[in-house]
N, C-alpha and C positions, 0 to 999 in steps of 0.2 A: 534617134536621139531622145533621151528621157526628158520628160517635161519637168522643169524645176518645180519644187514645192512652193505653194503659195505662202504668204506671210502667216496665215492662220495655221496652215499645216506645220510650218517650221516652229511656231510658238507651241503647238501641241506636242511636237516631238521633244522640245526642250523641257516642257513641263513634265513629261513622262520620265525623262532621264533624271531630272532633279527631284522627283517625287521621293519623299522619305516615309516609307511605310513603318508604322510602329510595330515593335516585336509583339508577338501574341501574348495576351494577358489572360491566363486561364482562370484567375480568380475574379476577373471583371470582363467576361467575354462580350457583354452588351456594350460596355464602354469602348472596348477595343474595336468592335465593328463600327461604332460611331466615329471614332478617329480615322479608321480606314476609309470610310465613305467620304469624310471631309477631304482626304488626300485625293480620292478619285475625282471629286468635284473640282478641286484646285487644278488637277492635271487634265481636266476635260474628258475623263474616261467615262463612257456610258455603256460600253459593250458588256453584256451579261457574261459572255465567255471570258473577256479580259479580266473583269473583276473577280470572277471565279478562280482563274489561274493565279492572280496576285494573292488572293486570300489563302489558297492552298499552299503557295510557296512560303508563306510566313509561319506555317504550322510546324512545330517540332514533331519528331516521329511519334512520341507517346500520345500526342493529341491528335495527330493524323489518323492513328489507329482507331480512335473513337468514332471517326466518320469514314472509315475505309470504304464502305459500300457506296457512299455518295461520291467519293473521289474516283473510284475505279469504274463506277457505272453511273455517271451523272445523267440527269434527265435531259431531254432535247432542248427544253426551254426552262428558264427560271433556275438555272444552275446555282447562281450566287445566292439567291433567296433560299433555295433548298439547303445549301451548305450552312448558311447562317442559322436557319431554324433548327437544324439537327445539332449543330455545335451548342447552341444555347440550351437546348433540351437535354442533351446527353451529358454535357459537362456539369450542368446543374444537378442532375441526378447523381452523378459520381461524387460531387462535392458533398451532397447530403449523406451519402453512404460513408464517406471518410469522416465526416463530423460525428456521425452516429457511432462509428467504431472508436473514434477519439474519446468520446464521453463515456461510453458504456463498457468497453471491452479491454482497453489497454491497461496492463498492470506492469509492475516493475519486473517480476519474475527473477531470472538469473542475470539480468542486465545491470550495468552500472547506472546510477541516476543520470549521468550525462548522456548515456546512450538512449535512455528512455526519453529524455528531453529532446534530443535530435529527432527521434522517431515521431514524437508528438508534433513537432514543428513541421515535419514532412507531411504528415496527415492533414494538418490544419491549413497549410498553405499560407499565403501572405495576407489573407483577408481576416484571419483570427487575431485579435489584439494580443500583445505580449503579456498583458496582465492576466488574461484568461488562461493562457498557456502556463504561466507561473503558478496560478492557483490550482489548476488541474494537475500539473506535474507534482507539486508538493503534496497533494492529497493522496497520491499513489506511493509516497515514501513511507517508511516505518515511522511510527509516532515519535520515537526518540529522536530521529533525524529531523522531523518536522519541528520539534520543540527548539532545537538549536538553530535551525534556519529561519525561525520566525523573527529573529532579530536582524535579519539581513535584507529587509525590505528595500533599503536604499542602494543595495549593491547590484551591479549588473548581473543579469540572470546567468550568463555563461560562467562568471566567477563563482556564483552560488552553486552551480552544478559541479564545479571542480571541488569546492568544499564538501559537497554532499558525497562525492566519490571517496574522499579521504575518510569521512565519517563511516561510510559504508564498508570500507576496507577493514576497519578496526572493530566493526560490529558493535556490541553493547558498551564499549568503552571509548567514547569519542575523545576523551582527554588526551589520547596519544597524539592526535592531530592538532593539539592546541597551539603548536608553533605557528600555524597558518591562520589561526582564529583571531578575531577581533577581541579587544579587552572585554566587551560586553558578553561575547560567547564564552570566554574563559570563566568569567564570573558566574554565568548561568550554570556552566558545567560543574564548577566547584560547589555551588548550592545544591545541585542535584545529587552529587556524591555525598555531601554532608547529610542530606535528608535520608539517603539510603543507609548511611551508617547509623543515624538515629533510629530509624525503623528497625534495623537489625538488633541494636542494643535493647530497644524496648521489647522486642519479641523474646530475646534471651531472658530479660528480667521477668517478664510475665511467665515464661516457662519455669524459671526457678521458683517463683512464688507459688505456682500451682503445685510443684513437686513438694515444696516444704509444707504446704497445708495438707497434703495427702499422707505424708510419712508418719506424723504422730498418730493418726487414726490407725494406720497399719500396725504401728508398734503397740498401741493400746489394745487392739484386737488380739494381737499375738500374745501380749502379756496376760490378757484375760483368759484366752484359751489355755495358756500354759498353767495359769492358776487353777482353772477348772479341772484340767487334766490331773494336776497334782492332787486336788481335793478328792477327785474321784478315785485316784489310785492309792492315796494314803490310807492306811488302816484306821478304822474308827477306834479300835482297841487292840493294842499289840499282843495282848494275852489271849485273844480269841483265835480259834482256828479259822482257816480260810472260808469254810462253809458259813459259819456264824458271822464272820466279819462281812461276808458278801450278802447273805440272804437274811441275817438276823433270825427272828423267830420262825421264819418260813423254811429254815434249813432243815433238810431231811437227814443229814449226816453230820457227824462230828468227828474230829480227829484230835487226839491228845497231842500235846497238852492244850487244853482249852478251858478257860474259866467262865465261859458264857453261862453255862447251866448254874454254876454256883452263884455268880453275881445276880442272876435274875431270880434265883430262889431266895436270896437274901432280900432283894427288892420287893418280892411278893409278900414276905413276912412283914 
């Protein structure tokens, strides 16, 4: 006949059944272990093997993989302490790697802004403040999109991401999505469009002014060249032959009719 359990053993069994273990908290593993050990104390659990098994049972698969070697080949003694040390060390290193990737390498690429935001949140985990995620996410967006979203500081980040998707879809013309924009964003968009029109008009005016200042000089040069060509080709005396008209006194030939010899003979007298 089995010996009935003592009152202390019954109380211990009740405590073990009623023990509520906290779900694993990967962003605060040290805090999770502290909560876990409080439950062990309340339940009166002191066995190293029992604490080890409880802790392993609370790990999701993706975190159990981080300490697979400890789980499959635990030491003979100090199993729980070994598991705790390795989880704290390895998950801390993994978190640093994720944060470094978050800050240094993630760009928008061919993703939608909302897709980039979800990816950044996954990398950051729950420990990174939402304000930091918002600032980092917006810095990865095109400057034109950043300008419009700058007025949305008081809007929930998921709603801002939806607006960013609509701006991203229409590319450089965000006014197409104005139906979903706030009045402040619509006013900002109109000012940007008006500024673009003013810059375009100013560029055209400057181009016309430069063209008009160049054209008179071109006509002046053409007219001067034409006049010189005419003066060079026009005969100095229509009654002279070509030789005397071209070479004057240096002409070695003369062709009739030509009055050069007679005129110069009268001038010499």
